[in-house]
ZAMARGU-4260 file (C-alpha; in steps of 0.2 Angstrom, whole numbers, plus 5000, padded with zeros to 4 digits):
<rodrens>
0) 4955/4849/5096 | 4949/4865/5104 | 4934/4874/5095 | 4942/4891/5096 | 4960/4897/5092
5) 4970/4900/5108 | 4975/4917/5111 | 4994/4920/5107 | 5006/4928/5119 | 5013/4945/5116
10) 5030/4938/5110 | 5021/4926/5098 | 5012/4940/5090 | 5028/4950/5090 | 5038/4936/5081
15) 5023/4934/5069 | 5024/4952/5064 | 5042/4956/5065 | 5045/4953/5047 | 5035/4969/5043
20) 5050/4978/5050 | 5060/4972/5035 | 5046/4974/5023 | 5044/4992/5028 | 5062/4996/5026
25) 5060/4991/5007 | 5044/5000/5006 | 5050/5016/5014 | 5066/5017/5004 | 5055/5015/4989
30) 5043/5028/4993 | 5055/5041/5000 | 5068/5040/4986 | 5061/5034/4970 | 5055/5051/4964
35) 5072/5058/4969 | 5080/5044/4958 | 5068/5048/4944 | 5072/5066/4944 | 5090/5063/4946
40) 5090/5052/4930 | 5081/5066/4920 | 5062/5064/4923 | 5052/5080/4923 | 5040/5084/4937
45) 5024/5080/4927 | 5031/5063/4921 | 5034/5057/4938 | 5016/5050/4942 | 5016/5039/4926
50) 5033/5032/4930 | 5026/5027/4947 | 5013/5017/4938 | 5023/5001/4941 | 5020/5001/4959
55) 5001/5000/4960 | 4999/4990/4944 | 5010/4976/4951 | 5000/4976/4967 | 4984/4974/4957
60) 4991/4959/4948 | 5002/4951/4961 | 4992/4952/4977 | 4976/4942/4972 | 4986/4929/4963
65) 4998/4927/4978 | 4983/4927/4990 | 4974/4914/4980 | 4990/4903/4979 | 4994/4904/4997
70) 4976/4899/5002 | 4979/4883/4992 | 4997/4880/4998 | 5003/4868/5012 | 5020/4861/5014
75) 5035/4860/5025 | 5036/4879/5027 | 5017/4880/5030 | 5004/4891/5020 | 5011/4908/5020
80) 5029/4907/5024 | 5035/4900/5007 | 5029/4917/5000 | 5038/4926/5014 | 5055/4918/5009
85) 5054/4920/4990 | 5048/4937/4991 | 5061/4942/5003 | 5075/4935/4992 | 5068/4944/4976
90) 5066/4961/4986 | 5083/4960/4993 | 5091/4958/4976 | 5080/4973/4969 | 5085/4984/4983
95) 5103/4981/4979 | 5101/4984/4960 | 5088/4999/4960 | 5100/5013/4965 | 5113/5008/4952
100) 5101/5010/4938 | 5110/5019/4924 | 5095/5026/4915 | 5078/5032/4919 | 5069/5018/4910
105) 5079/5005/4919 | 5075/5013/4936 | 5057/5012/4931 | 5058/4994/4927 | 5067/4990/4943
110) 5053/4999/4952 | 5041/4987/4944 | 5052/4972/4950 | 5054/4979/4967 | 5036/4982/4970
115) 5031/4965/4964 | 5043/4957/4975 | 5037/4967/4990 | 5019/4962/4986 | 5024/4943/4986
120) 5031/4945/5004 | 5018/4957/5011 | 5001/4950/5005 | 5003/4934/5015 | 5008/4943/5031
125) 4990/4951/5031 | 4982/4934/5029 | 4993/4927/5042 | 4986/4938/5056 | 4968/4932/5051
130) 4974/4914/5051 | 4983/4913/5068 | 4974/4925/5079 | 4956/4924/5086 | 4945/4938/5082
135) 4948/4947/5099 | 4966/4948/5095 | 4966/4953/5077 | 4966/4972/5080 | 4981/4970/5091
140) 4989/4959/5078 | 4987/4972/5064 | 4992/4986/5076 | 5008/4976/5080 | 5011/4976/5061
145) 5008/4995/5061 | 5021/4997/5075 | 5034/4988/5065 | 5029/4997/5049 | 5032/5013/5059
150) 5048/5008/5067 | 5056/5001/5051 | 5050/5016/5041 | 5057/5029/5054 | 5075/5022/5051
155) 5073/5018/5032 | 5066/5035/5028 | 5080/5044/5038 | 5094/5033/5031 | 5100/5045/5017
160) 5100/5059/5029 | 5109/5048/5042 | 5122/5043/5029 | 5126/5061/5025 | 5126/5069/5043
165) 5132/5054/5054 | 5143/5045/5042 | 5149/5059/5030 | 5143/5050/5015 | 5140/5063/5000
170) 5122/5067/4996 | 5126/5075/4980 | 5133/5067/4964 | 5137/5072/4946 | 5122/5075/4934
175) 5113/5058/4931 | 5121/5049/4945 | 5113/5043/4961 | 5122/5050/4977 | 5131/5037/4988
180) 5120/5041/5003 | 5105/5034/4993 | 5115/5019/4987 | 5121/5014/5004 | 5104/5016/5012
185) 5097/5004/4999 | 5111/4991/5003 | 5108/4992/5022 | 5089/4991/5019 | 5091/4975/5009
190) 5101/4966/5023 | 5088/4972/5036 | 5073/4966/5026 | 5080/4948/5023 | 5085/4946/5042
195) 5068/4952/5048 | 5057/4941/5037 | 5069/4927/5040 | 5065/4929/5059 | 5046/4927/5056
200) 5049/4912/5045 | 5059/4903/5059 | 5049/4909/5074 | 5031/4907/5068 | 5020/4892/5066
205) 5004/4890/5056 | 4988/4881/5057 | 4984/4868/5044 | 4970/4870/5032 | 4960/4856/5042
210) 4963/4865/5058 | 4957/4882/5051 | 4941/4873/5044 | 4938/4866/5061 | 4939/4883/5070
215) 4928/4892/5057 | 4915/4878/5058 | 4914/4880/5077 | 4911/4899/5075 | 4892/4901/5074
220) 4894/4918/5066 | 4906/4913/5052 | 4902/4922/5036 | 4893/4913/5023 | 4902/4913/5006
225) 4890/4916/4991 | 4889/4905/4976 | 4895/4911/4960 | 4883/4912/4945 | 4889/4917/4928
230) 4876/4931/4926 | 4884/4940/4941 | 4898/4946/4929 | 4885/4956/4919 | 4884/4969/4933
235) 4890/4985/4926 | 4897/4977/4910 | 4889/4988/4897 | 4892/5004/4908 | 4910/5000/4911
240) 4913/4997/4893 | 4904/5013/4887 | 4914/5023/4900 | 4931/5016/4894 | 4927/5019/4876
245) 4921/5037/4880 | 4938/5041/4890 | 4949/5033/4876 | 4939/5043/4862 | 4940/5059/4872
250) 4959/5058/4875 | 4961/5054/4856 | 4949/5067/4849 | 4953/5081/4860 | 4972/5077/4861
255) 4972/5077/4880 | 4986/5072/4891 | 4993/5054/4887 | 4992/5049/4905 | 4973/5049/4904
260) 4974/5034/4892 | 4978/5024/4908 | 4961/5026/4915 | 4952/5021/4899 | 4963/5006/4896
265) 4962/5000/4914 | 4943/5001/4914 | 4943/4992/4896 | 4954/4978/4903 | 4942/4976/4918
270) 4927/4975/4906 | 4936/4962/4896 | 4940/4952/4912 | 4921/4953/4916 | 4916/4946/4899
275) 4929/4932/4900 | 4923/4927/4917 | 4905/4926/4911 | 4910/4916/4896 | 4920/4904/4907
280) 4905/4902/4918 | 4893/4898/4904 | 4905/4885/4897 | 4908/4877/4914 | 4926/4881/4913
285) 4927/4887/4931 | 4941/4876/4939 | 4954/4889/4938 | 4961/4903/4948 | 4955/4918/4937
290) 4937/4913/4938 | 4938/4910/4957 | 4946/4927/4960 | 4933/4936/4949 | 4919/4927/4958
295) 4926/4932/4975 | 4927/4950/4969 | 4909/4950/4963 | 4902/4941/4979 | 4913/4950/4992
300) 4904/4954/5009 | 4894/4970/5010 | 4906/4977/5023 | 4920/4975/5011 | 4911/4985/4997
305) 4908/4999/5009 | 4926/4999/5015 | 4931/5000/4997 | 4926/5018/4996 | 4936/5022/5012
310) 4951/5014/5006 | 4950/5022/4989 | 4950/5040/4995 | 4963/5036/5009 | 4975/5028/4997
315) 4973/5042/4984 | 4979/5054/4997 | 4993/5043/5002 | 4999/5041/4984 | 4998/5060/4981
320) 5009/5062/4996 | 5022/5049/4991 | 5023/5056/4974 | 5024/5075/4977 | 5031/5078/4994
325) 5049/5079/4988 | 5044/5090/4974 | 5033/5101/4985 | 5045/5103/4999 | 5061/5106/4988
330) 5052/5119/4978 | 5039/5127/4990 | 5050/5127/5006 | 5068/5126/5000 | 5065/5136/4983
335) 5074/5124/4971 | 5069/5112/4958 | 5087/5109/4951 | 5091/5091/4956 | 5109/5094/4955
340) 5109/5109/4968 | 5113/5108/4986 | 5096/5116/4991 | 5086/5103/4982 | 5096/5088/4989
345) 5095/5096/5007 | 5076/5097/5004 | 5075/5079/4998 | 5085/5073/5013 | 5073/5083/5024
350) 5058/5074/5016 | 5067/5058/5022 | 5066/5065/5039 | 5048/5070/5038 | 5044/5052/5031
355) 5053/5045/5046 | 5044/5056/5058 | 5026/5051/5052 | 5031/5033/5053 | 5038/5036/5070
360) 5021/5044/5075 | 5013/5029/5067 | 5022/5018/5079 | 5016/5027/5094 | 4999/5028/5086
365) 4999/5009/5085 | 5000/5008/5104 | 4986/5021/5106 | 4974/5014/5093 | 4969/4998/5101
370) 4964/5008/5117 | 4954/5021/5107 | 4945/5007/5098 | 4940/5000/5115 | 4934/5017/5121
375) 4927/5025/5105 | 4923/5010/5093 | 4932/5006/5077 | 4922/5018/5066 | 4925/5033/5076
380) 4943/5029/5079 | 4946/5027/5061 | 4937/5043/5056 | 4946/5053/5069 | 4963/5047/5063
385) 4958/5051/5044 | 4953/5068/5050 | 4970/5071/5058 | 4979/5065/5042 | 4969/5078/5032
390) 4974/5092/5043 | 4992/5086/5042 | 4993/5086/5023 | 4983/5103/5021 | 4995/5111/5033
395) 5010/5110/5021 | 5002/5125/5012 | 5002/5136/5027 | 5018/5131/5035 | 5033/5140/5028
400) 5047/5134/5040 | 5051/5116/5034 | 5056/5112/5052 | 5038/5115/5058 | 5032/5102/5045
405) 5036/5089/5059 | 5020/5095/5067 | 5011/5090/5051 | 5018/5073/5052 | 5009/5069/5068
410) 4992/5069/5060 | 4998/5059/5045 | 5006/5046/5056 | 4990/5043/5065 | 4981/5041/5049
415) 4994/5030/5042 | 4994/5018/5057 | 4975/5018/5057 | 4974/5014/5038 | 4986/4999/5040
420) 4977/4991/5054 | 4958/4995/5057 | 4951/4991/5040 | 4960/4974/5040 | 4954/4970/5058
425) 4937/4973/5052 | 4939/4964/5035 | 4947/4948/5043 | 4931/4945/5053 | 4919/4946/5038
430) 4927/4933/5026 | 4930/4914/5027 | 4947/4908/5033 | 4949/4897/5018 | 4948/4913/5007
435) 4958/4925/5019 | 4972/4926/5007 | 4962/4930/4991 | 4951/4942/5000 | 4966/4951/5007
440) 4972/4952/4989 | 4956/4958/4982 | 4955/4971/4996 | 4971/4977/4988 | 4961/4982/4973
445) 4954/4997/4982 | 4972/5002/4987 | 4978/5000/4969 | 4964/5008/4959 | 4966/5025/4967
450) 4984/5024/4965 | 4982/5021/4946 | 4969/5035/4945 | 4982/5046/4954 | 4995/5041/4941
455) 4983/5046/4927 | 4977/5063/4933 | 4989/5070/4946 | 5002/5075/4933 | 4989/5083/4922
460) 4981/5092/4937 | 4998/5098/4943 | 5004/5104/4926 | 4987/5112/4920 | 4977/5117/4935
465) 4991/5120/4948 | 5003/5128/4936 | 5017/5115/4941 | 5015/5119/4959 | 5016/5102/4968
470) 5011/5109/4985 | 4993/5109/4979 | 4993/5090/4976 | 4996/5088/4994 | 4981/5100/4998
475) 4971/5088/4986 | 4977/5073/4996 | 4971/5082/5012 | 4953/5084/5005 | 4953/5066/4999
480) 4957/5060/5017 | 4941/5070/5023 | 4931/5061/5010 | 4937/5045/5016 | 4932/5049/5034
485) 4915/5053/5028 | 4913/5037/5019 | 4917/5027/5035 | 4900/5033/5041 | 4892/5021/5028
490) 4902/5005/5034 | 4891/4992/5043 | 4898/4975/5049 | 4895/4961/5061 | 4902/4960/5079
495) 4903/4979/5081
</rodrens>
């Protein structure tokens, strides 16, 4: 057996990443239309963030579990591909059911199911690149995923507009009903997702756990995994508990917005998990997935800790954009907040085009980014792209013509492609191959936590600080991108 993984051909990488085309169909349809569905079914603008809580919360729970399980899996379909298959089946069903939700709460529940299903499929795809590609090709592999994400999202985001303007399917419906243009878009997306993920399952092979262990042992610079001692779970235990209690007490005593309970409850649950992991370690009950995931979280590589801040502010910005772009554009640029009006639905359709545009620019950026990394380095490239994203989001406030917002999407597209590739390329070289899945899942914490925070505070900020004007949530997102770019300066890692 060779000591190093052989480099894969262009078409082998293509086949391995092709499933992301389908995953992004589901993801883009969700991001571009769920707020519209919620508003159509009667949600007020300041309730939308808390309804979106299903998406990040399911990712927080599902991804590390699926990562841990896939690290331990080996069978006829391999290590990661069984999860591709079952996740694709569940996501396909969820996409068909979601636009037929009769009530707001059923729609919120379907978002929970859909996002969990997407996460079951998506998390192992990240780990597969680390499994199958040598380090020199990983940036290319993640960039290829970004390319398919961009292409898939271009079509998926524009589908409601295409259904209306190309196929003359109505984009309006009676009050409380989802337009047919949205329904047919979800049906088409379900078919594409299943076919694309199936292609990767059929066309891709995986290394066995023994082969991966051999490759890692042969690499002199393989990262060393730290041992886990029960005392490590005392880090920040008292502080976290005190902050959680302070938040919950403040919300209750001062009668603050109910969404703020989410931040306190989330921190309290994490504190309880720390305490439980400590007790398990002290009583030698460590042979279980919960203890292993918590141990990996507290002993993660230093570069991963530094990247956490970059991810936090990057994804806070993205979540603000996904939640509030429809509300911002329909009210600020089209002048309507009435979900039954033609102006509102025209504006919502245009948001689909804008989302398609930034994903299209992301597909182009995925071609450019590997070249930039070779010339400028990973850190400088990612910082530049995050800065472009900040300019894109902040420009919504100064651009009045909705057509010109396509220019804003250029910067957002470059930031999106960079966020989906460069942090993962860096991370995959810093963690052991045997724990690639679980660390990719843990890395998702730093995507989910800012989304949970956004769901907790954005509704409060828009209602009380921004006087209901959603456009300022996009400005806040732009500022968050700038902070993420500054945090990238602190990241240090091996093999620069």
